[in-house]
N, C-alpha and C positions, 0 to 999 in steps of 0.2 A: 591608581586603579581602584582603590577602595571607594572613591566617590562614584565611579561608574557602576560598581557592583551594588552599592547601596541604592542608587537611583533606579536600577533595573531589576531589583530583587522583587520577588512575588510575596506579598503579605499572606500569612495564613488566614483562612476564612474564620469568621467568628463561629460559624456553625457548619459542620461538615454536611455535604449533600447526603440525602437519605439513599440508602442502597438496599435493593431487594434482589435476591438470587432466585432464579427460576430454572427448573429442569423439566423439560417436556418436549412436545412436538416443536420442531424448528421449521423455519421457512427461509432457507438461504441457498445461494448458488454454491456450486462445488469449486474446489481450488483449481480446476482446469482453466477457469476463466483468466487467471493471471497470465497465461501464455499470450493472450492478446496484446498486452503491453510489454511483456518481457521479450518477445521475439522481435519487437521493434527496437528495443534498447540495445541488446547484444547483437551487433550487426553480422557476426559470422557464427552465430549459434543456430542450432536446429532443435526443435522440440518434437519428439516422436512419442505420441500418446499410444499406450498399449491399452486399447479399450474397445468399446462397441460402436456401432453406427450412430447410436444416440450421442456418444461422446464427440464423434466427428461433426455431427449436425450442430451440436451446442457451440463448439469452438468456431465453426464457420459462420454461424448465425451471429454470434457475439462480435466477431471481427468484421462482419460485413464484407467478406472476401468474394470477389467476383470469380466466375468459373475460369477465366483466362489469366487470373493473377498467379504469381508464383511465390506464395508465402513461405516462411521458414518454419512451418509446422505441418504435421500430418498425423494421421491415425493409422496404426497397425491394427486392423480389425480382427478381433477375436471372433472366429466363426463357430458355428454349431459343431463342426468336426473337431475343433480345438477343445471345446468344452466336453465333448464326448470321449476325449482321449484318443482320437483316431489320427492325430498328428502330433509331432514333437514340437511343442510350443517354443522351446528354446531354439530349435533349428529354424523354425519359421521366423522368429525374431531376428536371428542372425542374417537370414536372407533379406529381410526388410531393411536392416541397418546397412548392409552392403549395397543394396540398391540405392538408398538415399545418398550414400557417400560417393557412389559412382556417378550419379546424376548431378550432385552438387559438390564438386571438388573444392569449392570456396569455403566449405564448412570446417571450422576448427574446433568447435565444441558441440557435442550432441548430448541432449538430455533424453533419457528414457523416463517417461512420465507415467506413473501408475494411475489407475482409475478404479472405479468401483468393481468392474468385472475382473480386472487383474488382481485386485486385492482379495476378492471372494475366492478365486481359484488358487490363491497363494503362489502366484508367479513371483519368483525372487528376482526382481529387477536389479537389485544391488549386486547380486552375484553375476547377473548377465552383463552389467556395466563393467565389472572387473574383468570378465572374460573378453569382452569385446574391446575394452580399452587396451588390453595387452596385444590384441591382434592389430589394432589400427594406430597404436602409438608409434612414434611421437607426432604423427601428422594430425591426429584428431584425439581430443580428450573426451571420454565418455563418462557421464555421471547419471545417477538415477535419483528421483525423488517422487513423493506421492502427491498427486493432486486429487485423490479420491474424496468424494463427498462423504464417505464413511468416516474418514479421519480428519478432514479439513473443511473449513468453511471458506467462503468467498476469497478473501485476500491471503489466506494462509498458504495458498499455492506459491506465492512469491517468497514467503518466509521459508518454505521448504526448499525452494530452488536456491536461494542465497545460502541457506545453511549447508546445502550440498557443496557449494563452492568453497566454503571457508577452509576445510582441511587441506585443500590443494593450493591455497594462496601462498605466494612466496614468503619466505622468512625474511625479516628485516636483516640488512647487512650489519656487520659489527659496528658498534658505536654510531648508530644513526641519529640524525636530528629528529626532534619531535615532529610528528606528522598528524594531519587531521584526515579522518576518513568519514565521508558522508555516506550513510547506508540507506539504501532504498532506491528503487528504480524511478528516476525522474525523467521527464521529457528533456531532450537535448537542449531546447531553448532555456528551460529553467536551470539546468545544470550550468550552462554558460553564464547565466545571470549570477548565480551563486559564486561561481569561480571568480568573476570580476569583483564581486563584493569582498570576498576573502583576500584577493590581491590588494585591494584598496586598504584593507585593514592590516595588511602585513602578516596575515596568517598563512602558514604553509610550511612544507608542501601539502597540497590538498589533493586527495584522491577520492574517487567515487566507486561505490560497490552497488550494482555491477558496473564494470567498465564497458565502454562501447565496443571493444574488441577483446576476444578471449585471451590474447597474448598480453593485454595491458592490465590484467587484474592486479590490484594493489598488494604490496607487501604488508605484513601485519606482524606485530610483536609488542613487547612492553612499552615501546616509545610511541605507539599509535594510540591516539584518542579518537573516539568516534561519536558523531552526532547521528541520531536516528532521524531520517526524513519522513518516515511513516511509523505509525504507532502499532502496527501489527507484526513487528519483526522480533518477537520475543526469543525464538529459538536461534535466529541469526545472531542476536546480541549475546546470548549465552555462549554460542560457539566462538565468537570473537573474543569474549572474556577468557575463555579457555585457552586461547592462543596468546593471552597476555595483554590484549588491548583494554583500554579503559573507557567506559561509557561516560559521556558528558550529559548530565540531566538537564533537560530544557523543555519548554513547550514546543509544539510542532509549528513549522513555518507556514501557517495558514493565516492570511490577513496581515495587516500592518503590525499589530501588536505581537502576534505569534512569531512572525519573521524577525522582528527586532529582538525579542527575548532569546530566540534561537541563536541568532548571530552573537548576541551579548554573552551567551554562555561560553562560546569559543573565545570571544575577545577577552573575557576574564582570565581564561587559562593562559592565553598568550600575552597577558599584561598590556593590552592595548589601552592607551589612555583615552580619557573621556572626549577630548577635542578631536582626536582622530576618528573615534567611533562616530561622533556626531557628523563630521564632514563626510564620512563614507556612506552614511545611511540617510541623511536628511532628505536628499532628493527622492529616494525611493519611498520614504515614509509619506512625503507630500503627494507624490503621484498616487499612492495607494489611497490616501484619504480623499483626494479629489474623485477618484473612481468610485469609492464606496458611497460618497455623498449623493451620487446619481440614483442610488437604489434605496438609501436609508428611509426616505419618506414613504416609500411603498411598503417597507417591511417593518417599520417601527411599530411595536405593540402587537405584532402578529404572533399567534401561538403556534408552536411547532412541536411535532411529535416524531421521535426517531425510533423506528424499528431496528433491531439488531441485524447487521448485515456485513459491513465492511471493516469494523473496528475503528473507523474514522469518526464515529459518532461523538465521542467526548470532545476532541479538538474542534469539531464543527459546531457543537453546542456552545463551546466557549466563544468561538468566533461570532456566531449569530447573536448571542446574548450581549456581548460587550461592544462589538463594533457595528452591529445593525439594530441593536435594542429590541430584538425579538425575545419572546418568552418561551423557553423550553418547558414543555409540559411533562415529557418523559424522555429520558436519554437511554435508549436500549443499546446494548453492545454485546456481541457474542462472548467476549472475554474482557475482563478488566484487569490489566497489568498495573497494579497499584504503584509500583516503583517507577515505571516508565511514564505513567500518566500523573504523577504526583503534582507537577507544576500546573498541569491542565485542571486537575480537580480543585486546586486552590483558587482558580480563577472563575469557577462556575458560581452561579447564584446560590446562596446558602440554602435556599428552599428547593433546590433542584432534586428531582427524583431520578435515580439511575437504576436501571434493571440490567443485571448481568445474566447471560444465558437467555433462554426463551421458552415460554409456554405460549404458543402462538394464539390459542383460543383465549387465554386470560388477557393477553396483551391487546388482542382485537377488542375485547369487551371494554378495557380501559380507554382505548383510543376512541371508540364510538361514544363512550360516556363523556369524554373530554371535548369532543367535537372541535379539534384544532383547526386552525386556518390552513396548515400545511403539514403533510405527512411525508417523511422521508423513509422509503422502504424498498424492498427488492421487487423485481418484475412480477414475481408470483402473486404479490399482494396488491400491486398498484391498480390493475384494472378492476378487480372486485371492489376496492375501496372507492375508486372513481365512480363506479356504478351506484354506490351508496351515497354519492354526493360529496365525498371528501376530495380535496385537492392534493395530488401526490407529486413527489419528485423521485425519480429512480436513483437509488444510491449508487448504482454502477456508473452513472455519468460522472460522479465525483472522482472516479478512478481513471476514466478514459479522457477526461479533460484536464489540461494543465491548470492547476489551482494553487500551487505553492509559490511563495515569494511575494514581494511587493507588487510586481507588474501583473500578477494574476489575481490580485485581491478583488478587483472589480469584476473579473470573469466569474470568480467564486460567488460573489454576491448575486450576480445575474442568474446563476443557476437556481437560486432560491426565489428570485423575483419573477422569473419567467412563467412558472405555472400559475401564479396569482394573476399575472397580466393576462394570460390566456383565458383564465376563468372569467375575469372581468369583461373581456371582449365577447365571450360567448353569452354571458348574461345580458350584456347590452344589446 
């Protein structure tokens, strides 16, 4: 096993990337957006946002839900009479929850999701979840978390949701075997691919958080080791560690290299020998390389600028620089978790500039001065930058599209190539 560990280890960079920290005006989505992919993942869960009509419009617009669809999310609208104290907000919330559960008897897990309006008026959704949970238990479990833009940025909604799940996860049975927990909401097709790879490596039992069904959430304890599938799950990781689980440091499974290193981190812990690891991963690595080669010529040498939005920016910068030979001009990220991103930071170009936090005006000035070939940013900045002649990629697409693992490496590369192709066609 030592040979595998040595071969797949990440060398420390000769020069650490330059880091600047900014605190100022931000331009990010709120954490409510995470509901769009979370409600698809947990098939018998319902997300009830306690917020304004603006919150409702945001989620429906982001999800692209048609009027006749029956999604598993809704908004309990805070009206003017609620804000004026003319109605009992808790009583109104109880009615809304009862109505949802009456209409949807298939729901086994209900989240009360805080928003900016509910945070401003200090509505205690944790206490409401406890009260309602006692009323509807054991048929339905009710939890609360905040998706407010006051407290969270774009992807932190998922972190808050999974953190709320952790205290209620089953405890490991006495004398359990070592288990692997993959943490982060992944599309079902990606989850199935990873499960097959872990089976081929002889790693298991393997569980995923969140599970597809509320009743299948994994047990956790001192014999559970976990891999993060997403870099924005700091609070979830801390909650799992408080339950006794152990984090496995690794790059994130984006691209051929990231996926290989991610799998290798678990393989090392399970003492998988080099020959078995090679046999299990060689086909996936080759498929990924073939897919990447279709886009590399279009992207090689292109300069890319990341505005802080999803917290995926550092792993994405590693992917585009090492596997597509792009040049990261600036890698902005809302928060930089040094421990969880240590392996990623070691793989960045030594002259990379990382900015943590945001002062949007200062960063816009740096972006304009750099005149990059491609800008990755949120929706609020994309159209104004396009109007100035810059080519943009919406960072939200990188969450809504399956991008993890070997078989999605080409799709991930295409997301960066597509705006440049569109611009070349328009110019022609």
